[in-house]
N, C-alpha and C positions, 0 to 999 in steps of 0.2 A: 485473519483480520476480518472484522465485520464489513459488510457492504458499506461503502462510503463514497463521497464526492470530495471535491477540493474547492477551497476558497480562492485558489490561484493555481500557479504551476506547481506540480510535484514531479521531482526527478528522483528516480530510484536506480541505484547501482547495486547489482547482485554481487556479493563477495563470495559466498559459498552456498551450496544447495541450489534449489530452484523453486519457482512458483509458477502457477498458471492462473490466468484470468481471461476475460472475454477477448483480450487482444493477443493471446498466445502464451507461449512458454518462455520464461526468462531464466537463464542460468548464469553461472559465474562470468563476469565481465560484461553482461548485457545491461543496457540502460533503457529504462522506460521513462518517457517524457510525456506527462499528461497535463491537461489544462482544466480549467474550472467547469467545463462542459461534460466531463467524464465522471461516470459512476462505475465502480467495479468492486469485486471481492476477490482479492488475491488468496490463493490456496496453495500451501506447500505441497509439492508433488515429488519430493525426493526422500530417500531414507535418512539423509543427514539434515541437520537444522539449516534453515534458510536464513542467512544473515545478510542484511542489506543496509546500505547507507542511503538515507532518504533526506532530501532537502525540499522544504515547502515554503511557499510565500505567505500562506495563511493557515489557520487551523483546519484540520480535517472536519468534514461534515458527515457525521454518522447518521445513517437512516434509522437504525433501530433504537428503541428506548434504552436498552442496556448499554449500547455503545455510547450514547449521549450521557448516560448516568456515570459511566466509568471514565469518560474522557478527562475530566479535571484531575482524577487520581493518577493517571498515567502520563499526562502532559502532552498529548498529541492532538 
């Protein structure tokens, strides 16, 4: 996932696999609760796919040009 911020709260539940960001490592069953003041870049750190359920209050704010360019195509 490209580096990004949030327009509001983002809650992520890890279903399988795991990822790591500036706040630590998150595995199956872990929940990350982030607010609009957070910017991070989650990176998968397991051999299996990282599948998460994510709920957001507002669209994601991508920092990179390519992230902003592809955002309308993927709908996040």
